N, C-alpha and C positions, 0 to 999 in steps of 0.2 A: 504493499500499500505504498501511496502517495505522503508525505509530511504534510500535515493541514496548516500547522500551527506549531509555537510555543511559548510555554509559561513559564516563568520564575514566581515558585513562591519564596517568602520571608519571612522570619520569624523573629521580630528580634529583640530583645529582650531589654533592659538596663540600660535604656534612650533619655533626653534630655524633655520633661517635657512641657519644657516652654517653645520646642517646636512644635507644638499640636494646639496649635490654629491654623484661621484661614488662610492668614500673609501668609508665615511660611509652607505649608503647605502648598499655599497657589504655586510658590517660585519655586519649591522643590520640584514639584510637574515638569513646569515654565523649562529650566534646568532640566533635568532629570528629558526630557520627549527630546530638549537638542542635544544630546550625548548621545541619546542609544538612535539619533534621527529616526521621530518619532513625528508626525505632523500630529498639532494638540485639536482638538476638538469642545466641546464644552466638557466641563465640566461640574458636578454639582457635588457640594454636600451637608451633612446630616448630622445634623452637632444640635443645643440644646442654646443656641441661637438665638435671641427672643422669644425661648419657652418659658414663660411663668415659675417663678424659684419651685412649688408646688411641683408642678409636673416635671420638672428635670432630673435624669436619669442618674443616679448614684451607686449602683452595685457595680463592685472593680471590671466585673465584665462587661458593661454597656457603657459605664460616663467615657466620651470623647468624641474624637470626633470620628465620622469615617467621610467619603468621598471618595468619587469616580470620574478617573477623567477620560472620556472618550478621547479613541485618539483614531485617526480613519483607519486602520488596521484590525482595529475593538478597541478592548480600554485597557486601564490599568484603576487596581483598589483597592483602596488604604483602611486600615480603618485604627487610629492611635486611642488608647484607653489609657488617660490620664493617671488614674489609682494603680494601675500595674509597671505604670513607665514604658509599657510596650506598645511595637507598630509589628500593623503583621499587613505584607503586600500581596497582592496577588500582578501581575504583568503578562495581559495576552495579548499576543501578537500572530499576523500568519503571514508578517514579517519578517523578517530574519533579526534580534539585533541580539548585543553582545551581555548575556549574564553578570558577567563577572562588571563592565566597567558598571553595573549598574547597583547590584552589589554592593562596591565600594564605594558608592557616590551617597546609595543609601543607609547604610551605618553610618559616614560618613557625617550627613545634611542631619539625621536623628542623633548625634552622639550615641551608635547603639557599645555595651560592653561585651553584648553575642549576637551570633546570629546563624539561624540554621538556615539554609537554602538547596532548596529541590530545583532543578531542570529539568522539567515535560517536552520532548517532542510529543507531539501529540499529529494524530493518523487518523 
């Protein structure tokens, strides 16, 4: 079977929570897409911005910022969890990219103390 695309899965821990905001995450997507040569499309966030205090997420597994950066060839999905100091990223594209460059940049951007990376060829 012919390869359809590739997916890089990053589980980063010991990250700097000051980078878990819309501005920083938006800048991250912009710089990452330049590095891995992807054309950015729409960017969407899910977080507690503008949500009344009593309705905000408080669980360590849900409090944070999620975002999806659509790219011409698919998407990059990010979940940053404030209380856990963790960032989870899935980069999927039917256009090839260098997973090592994407991983190294992500670890540096979020100040990760550790990272588990998996690279999958999708068929």
